[in-house]
C-alpha positions, 0 to 999 in steps of 0.5 A: 202810075206817075210819081206825082200820084205816089207821093204820100199825102194825108187823107185831107190832101196835105203832105205828111212832112212839111217842106220846111222840115225836110229843108231844115233836116238837110241844112242840119246835115250839111251844117254838121258836115261843114263843122266837122270838116272845118275842125278836121282841116284846122287841126282843132284838138279833140274836145269831150274825149273821155280820159281813162282813169289809171290802172289799179289792178291788172291780170294778163290772160290768154284767151284760147278759142275752140271751134265750138265757140268755147273760150278758155281763159288762162292766167299768162303767168301760171297757166292756170285756168281762170274761166270758161265762156260756158260758165254762168253769165260768162258768155261775153268772154267768148264774144270778146275772145272772137273780137280779139281773134278777128282784130288780130287776124285783120292785123296779120298778127300771129300767135296767141299772146296775152291780153290785159284785163284791167280794173281802173281806179274808177272801178271800170273794167277794160280789156287791152290788147297791146298787139292790136292797140285795142282797148275795150271798156267792158263796163258799157256792155252791162253789169253781168258782162263787166262782172265776168271780167272783174272775176278774172282780175280778182281771181286768186290762184289760192282759191 
């Protein structure tokens, strides 16, 4: 079958996507790339970048993973267990633990140093790994996932 015969056509023999729309799409792509290249080459400052609120509360924790995928969260200062990724609505702790382990593996960082779980003044929860420079705002991953890490920040060893 020739390529001309394979073209997608409407039953009344019209093209499904008008030629000018395809040309406009490519023009938009080329224009976007040109604009981004111009900004990069002229060292324009980043605009529209979210400014992070100051940290209101913080807890240093150690995330220890097991082969089964279970992650244990322990307080770095006391060694007390705070949470398990198998706890109700806490599975995201394991996801974040694996992500941190992977970033450290890629950065050839040895050991299991603590990470910081912080609550910002605007109420957002974040995980900060000073060893890799990674900071993940978990608020964007849903209320249950943010709540799992909020419980870590709010944990009280007295009960």
